[in-house]
N, C-alpha and C positions, 0 to 999 in steps of 0.2 A: 728218604729217611731222614726222620730228625735226630742231627746228631749232639748229644750230649754227653760227652766225652774229650774233651779239651783238655783238661788234664793231662790226658794221654798223649795228642799231640794234634795239631791244628790243620787245617786245611791252607795251602798257600795263598796270601792275599794275590789278587791282582797285577799290582805293584812290582812285588817280587819277580813274578814272571815274565812281564815286564823288561825288569831291569835285567834279567839272570839271560835272558835267551839270547839278544847280541852280545854277549860275552860268550856264550858256549859255542854260539858259530864262531865267530871273528877273534875272540880273543883268547886263543890257544896256548899262546907261547907261553916258558918259563918266564917267571920273574923276575930268577937271577941270572937270564943269559944278559949279556950284553949287546946285544943287536937291537938293532928297531924296534920289533914284534915282541922283543922281553921286556926293552924300554916299558913299551905301549902298556902291557900287562901292569907292570911293575908300577907304573904310574896309578893302574885301576888299584889296585892294592893299596896303595897309600890312600886315596881319595874316598875308599871304600873304610880304611882305619879311622879317617880323623872323621866322617860320618859316626862310626860306631862311640867314637871318642867324646864328639858334642853331644851324643844324645845322652848318654850315659853320664856325664859329665868327670870323664876323667881327661888323660893327657893321651894323646897318640902311642908313643912309647908305652904306657901301660898299658895296653890293650896285644896280648899274645892270642893268634888264632889256633883252634883246634878243628878236633873232630866232633866236640858234641861235648857236653856238660861230664858226660863219664870219664871222658881223657884230662878233661877239665880239673877236674876234681883230683883224680890221681896224679895230676904235674903238681898240683898245690899240695895235696899231703904229704906226697913222696918228695918233692922239691924241698918244701919248706922244712919237713923235718930234718932230710940230709944236711941241709946248709946249717941248724940249728946246732950250740954248743953241746957237748959231752955229759954237759952239767943238768941238759935238760932232753931227757930221752922220753919224755911221756907226751902221749896224745889224748886227747880227749875228743868223744862223738858225742851227739846225743843220741838218745835210745831211739829214736823216731827217723832218724835220718833216711833216705829210699834206701830200699831192699841190697843194690846196689854198690853204694857206699857203705852199708856194714859189711859188704863182704870183704872191701877193703879193708875193714877194720879187721875182721878175723884173720886176713892174710900178714894182715902188721904182726899180730899178734902169734900166730902161730910161728914167724921166722923171728919172736925174740923182743919184740918192739912192748916196752909197756904200756897197753892199753885200756880207758876204762871210758864209761859210760855215762854221761847226765841223765838223770832219770826226767820224767814228766809226771806229773799230781794227776789226781785219776781224774779231772774234764781234759785233762791234755796239753794243757799248761806246760811251760819249762818250768822245772824246779828251779826256780833262780836261789831260794838258798841253799840247799845240796851243791848247786852249782859253785858258788861262794866257796864252800869248804874244799870242791876239788881242784879250782883250780889255784896251784902253789907256785912255789918256786921251781918245783922240776917239769911244768909243764912246757914243752916246746910251742906248740899248738892246741888250739879249739876249734873243731868244724861241725859248723851248725849251721843249718839248712836255714830259709828268710821262711820261708811258707812251707805247710807239710803238702805232700801231695794228696793224701789221702783223705785228710780232717781239714786242709786247708788252714788250719791255724796257725796265725802269724807269731814268728818266733821274735822273742825279745833281743835283738840283737843288736842294739847299741848299749843295752846293758852288759848284754855277755861280754861284749868287746871292751867295755870301763871295767869289767872284771878281768878280764885277760891282760887287758895291755897294764891296770896296777899290779899286776904281778910277773909282769917282765915277758908277756906272752903271745903269742899273734893270733890273729882269728880269721879263719878263712870260712865262708858264706858261700854257700852252694844257693844261690838265686832262682835256680831252673825254672820254679814255679811260678816267682817273685817278678821279675822283669816282663814288662807288655802288661801286667793286670794290674799295678802299682807305682806311682812314684819312684822314680830311683835315681840317688844322684850319688855315684864312687867316690866322690871327693869327703862327702858328712858323711855317709854310710856307719864308719868306724869300722870297717872292715879291713884287713889288707889285703886280703886275696878273694874275688869274686869269682863264681864260675857262670856261665849260661848257656843255654844250647837253642838255636833259633828256631827249630818246628817249633815250640812251646808258642811262639806270637806270631806264629802265620809265614813263618820261613823256613828254608829248606831242610831235611834233615842231613846229620853228617857233618855239621857243622856248628860250630860254638866258637865262644871264647873263656880266655880267662884272664881277671884285670887284677892286676899286679902293684900295689903302690912303689913308687917309685923309690929305692932305696933297700927295699926288703930285698934281702938273699934269697936265692933259690937254686936248687941244682937241675939242670936239666937230664929229663926222663928218656928225651930220644936226642941221638947228637946228630948237629947238623949248623947249618947257619944259618936256617933261617930263623926267622922271628925273634934276630940279634941274640942266635946262638942259646937261646932258651926253649926251644922247639922243635927240632929237625924235621924235616920233609916238604917236601916240596907245596906250597899252598893250596888248597882247595878253593881259586879265583871268582870262581861263578856260585859257588856257595856263599865266600866270603861277600862278594856282591851282594847277594841276597838276605844274607842276614843284614847288612847296611842297610836295604830298600824295607824289610822288615820292620825295624825299628823306626825308620823314619816313615813310616807309613803310619804307625799308631794313632797318631793324633793327638784326639785329649784323654786322655786315660783317666783322670777323676771323673771327667763325665760319663765314659762307657763305665767304668766302675760303679757308679751309682746306679746305671742303665740295670747293668747285671746284678747287683745286690736287692735292685727292684722286686727282679722277676724270679730273682732265689728264694726271697721271703715270702713273696706268694705262691710258688710252688711248695715251699716248707709249708706254709699255716696251710690251704689247700689239703694236702695231702694227710695232714695230722690231723683235719676238720672231717674228712670222708673217710680215713683207713684205721679204724680203733688200733689202738696198742704201737702207732707210727712215732718212731722216735728219732732226732735226729741230735747225733755228736756234735759237742763242742757248740752248741747253739749262741751262748751265750758270751763266747769269744772273739775278739776280734779275727775275721777270717777272710780269704780268698771273699771276691766277690761273687764267681760264680761257681764255688764249691759248696754241693750239700752231701751229707754223708750219712746215710739215713738207714735203717732196719723197718720193716714192718711186722711189728713182732716176733716169733720164732724161726718166719717165713724164710726160708733158704733163699741165699740171694741168688742161688742159682736156677731157682723155680720162679724168682720175680723178673729175672733176665730175659728168661723164654717169653712168660708172657710177654715183656716189651719188644720181645723182638718181632712179634706176632702183633704188635702195633708200630713198627716199621722204626725203635728207635733204641738208637746206640748209644748203651751204655755199659760201665762196668764193674765188677766186684769187687770188695775190701779185699778180697781174700787171694792168697797168693797159690800162683799155680806149681807144685812140685812134682813131675812124674805123671800126669795128670790126672793129681788129686788136688782138690782145696784143699788149704790148710789157713787157718785163722793169721788174719793179719797181726803182724809185729808188731804192729803202731797202736792196736786195741788192747793187744796183750800188755805193752807196755804200760799202759793206761789201766789195765787190772781187770778187764772185762773178760768174761766167762770166753770158752768156744763156741758155743753155741750162738751165742747174741753176735760173735764176730766174722761167725759164718752166716749170719743172715743181712750182713751189712754191706750196702752197695752206695755205690756214689755216680752221682748224678754230676757232671760238670760244664757249665754254659758257658758260650763264648761269643764270638763275633759276630755268628750266623745264627743264635738262638734271636727266635723272637716270642711274644706275647702272645701271638697264634700258638707255636708251638707247647707252650707253656698252657694254655687255656685246653689244648687238646688232648695232653698227659695228664691232666687234672678230670675233666669228663671222661677218658676212656681207659683208664687203669686201674679206679677204684671199681669199677662194675668186677672188670678180669681176675681181682684179687680178693675179692666176697666170698665165692666159694670155697676159695682155700681156707679162710679162717673158721668156718665150720667144721673143718677136719683136725686130725690130730697134728703138731706144732710137726714142720716140715724140717729137716736137717740131714746135711751129710754123714755118713757114719764116720 
């Protein structure tokens, strides 16, 4: 199987497995216990925290371990909003945040919190002019992803940070897709809080972190003494050790980004040449190196994915699944893309296991499978 769905999740790196197994087998005590085994576990936790801080450019005290990016996002938004002064009740999300994060936005709005959305331009870039108008003195928090999980577009974090801070607001960044794929330094990124999840960079599922700048007030959403009282609940020590090991094993990120960019560009150019009507969304914008969001004319993405399955290639659709039916991507909808075009869009996301041979295989085998379909009427879901 050729795996081209790295934006969804990534395989565990061998170094991560090697780091986690001894902890799972022999360091099982509670990190809050005062006896010897508990103190050993506590030392392992402190060591992992120090590694995360060193790799991500922050202080160990700025690292809050969580169950993953979803919890980190909720903790950041709810915790920062709850600690904000009453004169700043409003929170802003970009219109193209992860679908789960937008559910949080809708839940806040249903509870009476003033919620607004930063729009994107038709090309997928964040509309900075609109953002400047929306970020005012009543805004407590702006929540923005660093890179879009569908299009791969890199968001202008530094520019939005400047706008937010000039208005006296805080900036939370969901860096789930960014960390591990692009160089990152918390000290200089401009954000006040940053979410991440280990399974996006060859770490284990079920563990992540929220990086919170020192001095930024946050009210915990789960009570407990763990994580300096900011996130209650016994820490997932094997997962945390795996997260730290995954970060440490990343190696030369710029070199890997160049490798994946070259493979992605080769794949996109080859498909555009071989399959008439192939469109790559946001191709001219700064993107994640391994993300390709494309459509083959009006061919339904589900039909194309079926052909890829025959080739033993794993990829994903740009549509969300609701009650068994595909619905157009909210990201493409925010860009003004028609439902038919959105339902024809799919994502190929390359990663550490992707090789030049994989790309050559796809370019050789996929176009002949799609050619007969293009002689028929456009295929789309009802």
